[in-house]
C-alpha positions in Angstrom: 25.6 1.5 27.8 22.8 -0.5 29.3 19.3 -0.7 28.1 17.9 0.7 31.4 20.3 3.6 31.8 18.6 6.5 33.7 15.8 4.3 34.9 14.7 3.7 38.5 13.5 0.4 39.8 12.0 -1.1 43.0 12.3 -4.8 43.6 10.6 -6.5 46.6 12.3 -9.4 48.2 15.6 -8.6 46.6 18.2 -9.9 48.9 18.4 -13.5 47.8 17.5 -16.0 45.1 15.4 -14.8 42.2 15.0 -11.3 43.7 18.8 -10.9 44.0 19.2 -12.1 40.4 16.7 -9.5 39.3 18.4 -6.8 41.2 21.8 -7.7 39.6 20.3 -7.8 36.1 18.5 -4.4 36.3 21.5 -2.7 37.9 23.8 -4.3 35.3 21.7 -2.7 32.6 22.1 0.8 34.2 19.0 1.1 36.5 19.1 2.7 39.9 17.6 0.1 42.2 16.1 0.0 45.6 15.2 -3.4 47.0 13.6 -4.5 50.2 14.1 -7.6 52.4 12.4 -8.9 55.4 15.3 -10.3 57.5 18.3 -11.3 55.4 20.6 -8.5 56.6 23.9 -10.3 55.7 22.7 -11.2 52.2 21.3 -7.6 51.6 24.5 -6.0 52.7 26.6 -8.3 50.6 24.5 -7.7 47.5 24.8 -3.9 48.0 28.5 -4.0 48.5 28.9 -6.2 45.4 26.9 -3.9 43.1 28.2 -0.7 44.4 31.8 -2.0 43.8 30.7 -2.5 40.2 29.4 0.9 40.0 25.7 0.3 40.6 23.4 2.7 42.3 21.8 0.4 44.9 19.9 0.9 48.1 18.4 -1.7 50.5 15.6 -1.3 52.9 14.7 -3.6 55.7 10.9 -3.8 55.5 8.2 -6.5 55.3 6.1 -5.8 52.2 3.1 -7.6 53.7 2.5 -4.8 56.2 1.2 -1.4 55.1 3.2 0.7 57.7 6.5 -1.0 56.5 5.5 -0.4 52.8 5.1 3.3 53.7 8.7 3.3 55.1 10.0 1.5 52.0 8.4 4.1 49.6 9.8 6.9 51.8 13.2 5.5 51.2 12.5 5.2 47.5 11.5 8.8 47.4 14.7 9.8 49.2 16.7 7.9 46.7 14.8 8.8 43.5 13.4 12.3 44.3 9.8 13.6 44.1 7.1 11.7 42.4 6.7 10.5 39.7 10.1 8.9 40.2 9.8 5.2 39.4 10.1 3.5 36.1 10.0 -0.3 37.1 8.3 -2.1 39.9 9.0 -5.8 40.4 6.7 -7.5 42.9 9.0 -10.5 43.8 8.6 -10.9 47.5 6.7 -14.0 48.6 6.6 -17.0 50.9 6.3 -20.7 50.3 5.6 -23.7 52.5 9.1 -24.1 53.9 8.4 -27.8 54.3 5.1 -27.3 56.2 1.9 -29.1 55.2 -0.2 -26.7 53.2 -2.2 -29.3 51.5 -5.9 -29.1 50.8 -6.6 -31.7 53.5 -4.3 -30.5 56.2 -3.5 -26.8 55.6 -4.7 -24.6 58.5 -6.0 -21.1 58.7 -2.8 -19.5 59.9 -0.9 -21.0 56.9 -3.6 -19.7 54.5 -3.4 -16.2 56.1 0.4 -16.1 55.8 0.3 -17.1 52.1 -2.2 -14.5 51.2 -0.5 -11.7 53.3 2.8 -12.2 51.6 1.8 -13.4 48.1 -1.3 -11.5 47.4 -2.0 -8.7 49.9 1.6 -7.5 49.8 1.8 -7.1 46.0 -1.5 -5.3 46.0 -0.5 -2.7 48.7 2.9 -2.2 47.0 1.3 -1.7 43.6 -1.2 0.8 45.1 1.7 2.8 46.6 3.7 2.7 43.4 0.9 3.8 41.1 1.2 7.6 41.7 5.0 7.3 41.6 5.2 5.4 38.3 6.3 7.5 35.2 4.6 7.3 31.9 5.5 4.1 30.0 6.7 2.4 33.1 6.8 -1.4 33.8 5.2 -3.6 36.5 6.4 -7.2 36.7 4.8 -9.7 39.2 6.6 -12.9 40.0 4.1 -15.7 40.4 4.3 -19.4 39.8 3.1 -22.1 37.5 1.3 -23.4 40.5 -1.2 -20.6 39.9 -2.4 -22.3 36.8 -2.6 -26.0 37.6 -4.3 -28.2 40.3 -2.1 -28.3 43.4 -3.8 -30.3 46.1 -0.5 -30.7 47.9 -0.1 -26.9 48.2 -3.5 -25.5 47.8 -3.2 -22.2 49.7 0.1 -21.3 48.0 -1.3 -22.1 44.6 -4.5 -20.0 45.4 -2.3 -17.1 46.4 -0.4 -17.2 43.1 -3.7 -17.4 41.2 -4.8 -14.3 43.0 -1.6 -12.6 41.9 -2.5 -13.3 38.3 -5.9 -11.6 38.8 -4.1 -8.6 40.3 -1.9 -8.5 37.2 -4.9 -8.4 34.8 -6.6 -5.7 36.8 -3.5 -3.6 37.1 -2.7 -3.9 33.3 -6.1 -2.4 32.5 -5.9 0.3 35.2 -2.5 1.7 33.9 -2.8 1.0 30.2 -3.7 4.6 29.1 -0.5 5.8 30.8 1.6 3.5 28.6 2.5 1.3 31.6 2.6 -2.4 31.2 1.9 -5.1 33.8 2.8 -8.7 33.3 3.4 -11.8 35.4 6.4 -14.2 35.2 5.4 -17.7 36.3 8.4 -19.7 37.1 8.5 -23.5 37.7 10.9 -25.0 40.2 14.0 -22.8 40.5 17.1 -23.8 42.4 17.0 -21.4 45.3 16.5 -21.5 49.0 12.8 -21.1 48.4 12.5 -24.8 47.7 15.5 -25.9 49.8 13.5 -28.3 51.9 11.9 -29.9 48.9 15.3 -30.5 47.4 16.4 -32.5 50.4 13.8 -35.2 49.5 15.4 -38.1 47.6 14.9 -37.8 43.9 13.3 -34.4 43.9 15.8 -32.7 41.6 15.8 -35.7 39.3 12.1 -35.9 39.2 11.6 -32.2 38.4 14.2 -32.4 35.6 12.6 -35.4 34.2 9.2 -33.7 34.2 10.6 -30.6 32.5 11.0 -30.6 28.7 14.2 -28.7 28.9 15.6 -31.3 31.3 16.6 -29.2 34.4 15.6 -27.0 37.2 15.5 -23.3 36.6 18.2 -20.9 37.7 17.5 -17.4 39.1 19.1 -15.8 36.1 16.5 -17.6 33.9 13.8 -15.6 35.7 15.8 -12.3 35.8 16.3 -12.5 32.1 12.5 -12.8 31.5 12.0 -9.8 33.7 14.5 -7.8 31.8 12.8 -8.7 28.5 9.6 -7.2 29.8 11.4 -4.0 31.0 13.0 -3.3 27.7 11.5 -0.7 25.3 10.7 -3.4 22.8 8.1 -4.9 25.2 6.0 -1.8 25.3 3.0 -3.5 23.6 3.1 -6.6 25.9 0.7 -6.3 28.8 -1.8 -8.3 30.9 0.1 -11.6 30.2 1.2 -14.6 32.3 4.5 -15.6 30.8 5.7 -19.0 31.9 9.4 -19.2 32.5 9.5 -22.9 33.4 11.4 -24.8 30.7 8.1 -26.0 29.2 6.9 -27.7 32.3 3.3 -26.5 31.8 3.3 -28.0 28.3 4.1 -31.6 29.3 
């Protein structure tokens, strides 16, 4: 038996990378999972097939969680999968965008880059959380996936770092708003994780080696490292942990 048997979960941005690892971990512990994705049809289909073959209850929805009308469609699919509200135990706000090799620095970042960062990394989680609140059951869990860049100075990626700092603020506000219902809300702040999200950065000579050297645990993160931290917060034992930023970064913020 899994620790999440009988639970329902929604994971945004769940087709690849950290999101897919979270979907696998929650499903592997017995949760029924709906995840959305923006455009990665092949990856989403493969993940659904993989987990259904293993006995998982999985549903994928093609929807951009930065747009309210598509969020409404996402939750309509959740309601179809889980029944009438309240019907949700776990929400993981994982969807987000990075620079993708573009210049988002303090000096050169432009308005459209800023708007894209905040639409995906701040507005989207806010709107998804708003839609989830009436659907969340007593003692539910909300986990936001942020970044250690939301804590430290990042002149090379100022807009991205700002958007992740905003997500921390949303976490704190949400934690207070839902506390009397026994619902917790926390944020996991990864460091560099070996996924497509930082693929362009990893093509730069010495990037992996430099990140490993600057991380006390001596390596880049793996998606399962973040998925494990999410599961920790979703377990019954974490019922008194709320309003926290938990760094899953191999100690990088300490060095």
